[in-house]
ROSE-4610 file (N, C-alpha, C; in Angstrom, 1 decimal, always signed):
// ROSE-4610
residu = [M/M/M/T/T/T/H/H/H/R/R/R/M/M/M/T/T/T/I/I/I/T/T/T/L/L/L/D/D/D/D/D/D/E/E/E/T/T/T/F/F/F/A/A/A/F/F/F/L/L/L/N/N/N/R/R/R/V/V/V/A/A/A/S/S/S/N/N/N/N/N/N/R/R/R/S/S/S/A/A/A/Y/Y/Y/I/I/I/N/N/N/Q/Q/Q/L/L/L/L/L/L/L/L/L/Q/Q/Q/A/A/A/R/R/R/Q/Q/Q/E/E/E/C/C/C/L/L/L/K/K/K/M/M/M/A/A/A/L/L/L/L/L/L/Q/Q/Q/A/A/A/N/N/N/Q/Q/Q/E/E/E/E/E/E/A/A/A/A/A/A/D/D/D/T/T/T/N/N/N/Y/Y/Y/Q/Q/Q/Q/Q/Q/A/A/A/L/L/L/P/P/P/A/A/A/W/W/W/D/D/D/S/S/S/T/T/T/L/L/L/A/A/A/D/D/D/G/G/G/L/L/L/A/A/A/H/H/H/D/D/D]
num = [1/1/1/2/2/2/3/3/3/4/4/4/5/5/5/6/6/6/7/7/7/8/8/8/9/9/9/10/10/10/11/11/11/12/12/12/13/13/13/14/14/14/15/15/15/16/16/16/17/17/17/18/18/18/19/19/19/20/20/20/21/21/21/22/22/22/23/23/23/24/24/24/25/25/25/26/26/26/27/27/27/28/28/28/29/29/29/30/30/30/31/31/31/32/32/32/33/33/33/34/34/34/35/35/35/36/36/36/37/37/37/38/38/38/39/39/39/40/40/40/41/41/41/42/42/42/43/43/43/44/44/44/45/45/45/46/46/46/47/47/47/48/48/48/49/49/49/50/50/50/51/51/51/52/52/52/53/53/53/54/54/54/55/55/55/56/56/56/57/57/57/58/58/58/59/59/59/60/60/60/61/61/61/62/62/62/63/63/63/64/64/64/65/65/65/66/66/66/67/67/67/68/68/68/69/69/69/70/70/70/71/71/71/72/72/72/73/73/73/74/74/74/75/75/75/76/76/76]
x = [+13.9/+13.0/+11.9/+10.9/+9.7/+8.7/+8.0/+6.8/+5.8/+4.8/+3.5/+3.1/+2.5/+2.0/+0.8/+0.1/-0.8/-0.8/-0.6/-0.5/-1.9/-2.0/-3.0/-2.4/-3.1/-2.4/-3.7/-3.5/-4.6/-4.7/-5.9/-6.1/-5.3/-4.7/-3.7/-2.4/-1.8/-0.7/-0.9/-2.0/-2.2/-2.2/-2.8/-2.7/-1.4/-0.5/+0.8/+1.6/+1.3/+2.1/+1.7/+0.4/+0.1/+0.6/+0.7/+1.3/+2.6/+3.7/+4.9/+5.5/+4.8/+5.4/+4.8/+3.9/+3.4/+2.6/+2.9/+2.2/+3.2/+4.2/+4.9/+5.1/+3.9/+4.2/+5.0/+5.1/+6.1/+7.5/+7.9/+9.3/+9.8/+8.7/+9.0/+9.2/+8.1/+8.3/+9.6/+9.8/+11.3/+12.2/+12.4/+13.4/+13.5/+12.4/+12.5/+13.0/+12.7/+13.1/+14.6/+15.1/+16.3/+17.2/+16.5/+17.4/+17.5/+16.2/+16.3/+17.1/+17.3/+18.2/+19.6/+20.2/+21.4/+21.8/+20.6/+20.8/+21.0/+20.5/+20.4/+21.8/+22.3/+23.8/+24.9/+24.6/+25.5/+25.7/+24.3/+24.4/+25.0/+24.9/+25.4/+26.8/+27.2/+28.8/+29.3/+28.8/+29.3/+29.4/+28.2/+28.2/+29.4/+29.5/+30.6/+32.0/+32.3/+33.3/+33.6/+32.5/+32.7/+32.9/+32.5/+32.5/+34.2/+34.8/+35.9/+37.0/+36.8/+37.6/+37.6/+36.3/+36.3/+37.3/+37.4/+37.9/+39.4/+39.9/+41.2/+42.1/+41.5/+42.3/+42.5/+41.5/+41.7/+42.8/+42.5/+43.7/+44.9/+45.2/+46.5/+47.0/+46.2/+46.5/+46.6/+46.3/+46.4/+47.9/+48.8/+50.2/+50.9/+50.4/+51.0/+50.5/+49.6/+49.1/+49.7/+50.3/+51.0/+52.0/+52.6/+53.7/+53.3/+52.0/+51.3/+51.2/+51.3/+51.1/+52.3/+53.4/+54.5/+54.5/+53.7/+53.5/+54.1/+55.0/+55.5/+54.6/+53.2/+52.6/+52.3/+51.9/+51.6/+50.4/+50.4/+49.0/+48.8/+47.5/+47.0/+46.3]
y = [+7.4/+7.0/+6.7/+7.0/+6.9/+5.8/+5.0/+4.3/+4.6/+4.3/+4.5/+3.1/+3.2/+1.9/+2.1/+1.2/+1.1/+0.1/+0.6/-0.3/-0.1/-1.2/-1.1/-1.2/-0.2/+0.0/-0.1/-0.7/-0.5/+1.0/+1.2/+2.8/+3.2/+2.4/+3.0/+3.5/+2.5/+2.7/+3.9/+4.1/+5.0/+6.5/+6.5/+7.9/+8.1/+7.0/+7.1/+7.9/+7.2/+7.7/+9.3/+9.5/+11.0/+12.0/+11.5/+12.4/+12.5/+11.5/+11.6/+12.1/+11.7/+12.2/+13.5/+14.0/+15.2/+15.2/+16.2/+16.0/+15.5/+14.7/+13.9/+12.5/+11.5/+10.4/+9.3/+9.7/+9.0/+9.3/+10.4/+10.6/+10.0/+10.2/+9.4/+7.8/+7.2/+5.7/+5.6/+6.2/+6.0/+6.1/+7.0/+7.2/+5.9/+5.4/+4.2/+3.0/+2.9/+1.7/+1.9/+3.2/+3.2/+2.8/+3.3/+2.9/+1.3/+0.7/-0.6/-1.3/-0.8/-1.6/-1.2/+0.0/+0.1/-0.9/-1.2/-2.1/-3.6/-3.8/-5.0/-5.4/-4.3/-4.3/-4.6/-3.7/-3.7/-5.1/-5.7/-7.2/-8.1/-8.0/-8.9/-8.8/-7.4/-7.4/-7.9/-7.9/-8.5/-9.9/-10.6/-12.0/-12.3/-11.7/-11.9/-11.9/-10.9/-10.7/-11.7/-12.4/-13.2/-14.7/-14.8/-16.0/-16.0/-14.9/-14.7/-14.9/-14.4/-14.6/-16.0/-16.9/-18.2/-19.2/-19.0/-19.5/-19.5/-20.8/-20.9/-21.0/-21.6/-21.6/-20.2/-19.5/-18.1/-17.4/-17.5/-16.8/-17.2/-18.4/-19.1/-18.5/-18.2/-17.7/-16.2/-15.4/-13.9/-13.6/-14.0/-13.6/-13.6/-14.5/-14.5/-13.5/-12.8/-11.6/-10.2/-10.4/-9.2/-8.5/-9.4/-9.0/-8.0/-8.1/-7.3/-5.6/-5.8/-4.4/-3.2/-3.8/-2.8/-3.3/-3.0/-3.3/-2.3/-0.9/+0.0/+1.0/+0.8/+1.8/+2.8/+4.0/+5.2/+5.2/+5.2/+5.4/+6.7/+6.9/+8.5/+8.4]
z = [-8.3/-8.6/-7.4/-7.4/-6.3/-6.5/-5.9/-6.0/-4.9/-5.5/-4.7/-4.4/-2.9/-2.6/-1.6/-1.4/-0.3/+0.8/+2.1/+3.1/+4.3/+5.1/+5.9/+7.2/+8.1/+9.6/+10.4/+11.7/+12.6/+13.1/+13.6/+14.1/+15.1/+16.1/+17.1/+16.3/+15.4/+14.6/+13.6/+13.1/+12.2/+12.9/+14.0/+14.9/+15.4/+15.8/+16.1/+15.1/+13.8/+12.6/+12.3/+12.4/+12.3/+13.2/+14.3/+15.3/+15.4/+14.8/+14.9/+13.6/+12.3/+11.2/+10.5/+11.4/+10.9/+9.8/+8.6/+7.5/+6.4/+6.7/+5.7/+6.1/+6.1/+6.6/+5.6/+4.4/+3.4/+3.8/+4.0/+4.5/+5.8/+6.7/+8.0/+7.7/+7.1/+6.8/+6.1/+5.0/+4.2/+5.1/+6.1/+6.9/+7.8/+8.3/+9.2/+8.4/+7.3/+6.5/+6.1/+5.9/+5.6/+6.9/+7.9/+9.3/+9.5/+9.2/+9.4/+8.3/+7.1/+6.2/+6.6/+7.2/+7.7/+8.9/+9.6/+10.7/+10.2/+9.1/+8.5/+8.0/+7.2/+6.7/+7.9/+9.0/+10.1/+10.7/+10.8/+11.3/+10.3/+9.0/+8.0/+8.1/+8.1/+8.3/+9.4/+10.6/+11.8/+11.7/+11.4/+11.0/+10.3/+8.9/+8.0/+8.9/+9.6/+10.5/+11.3/+11.9/+13.0/+12.3/+11.1/+10.5/+10.0/+9.4/+8.9/+10.1/+11.3/+12.4/+12.9/+12.7/+13.2/+11.9/+10.9/+9.9/+9.7/+10.3/+10.7/+9.4/+8.4/+7.0/+6.5/+6.6/+6.1/+7.1/+8.4/+9.3/+9.0/+8.6/+8.2/+7.0/+6.1/+4.8/+4.5/+5.9/+5.9/+5.6/+6.5/+6.5/+5.2/+4.2/+2.9/+2.2/+2.3/+1.7/+2.2/+3.5/+4.0/+3.2/+2.2/+1.4/+0.3/-0.1/-1.1/-0.6/+0.7/+1.2/+0.9/+0.5/+0.0/-1.3/-2.2/-3.6/-4.6/-3.8/-4.5/-5.1/-4.7/-5.3/-4.4/-5.0/-4.0/-3.3/-2.1/-1.2/-0.8/-1.3/-0.8/+0.4]
């Protein structure tokens, strides 16, 4: 599904967009937003990993879960 929208750009930004995006401004802007979204996800994962590493209760509980690694199920 796609959506249409109207945005306002100053003259300099609009000229830049026309210069770098050629004749497909929508695809260019969409690609920029996808990259920004991926960067946000990457930063959220990094923060979650840092919080997990700092959580001593969680770190102490991890060895108890190691026994589930040999659950007898085939791993492909």
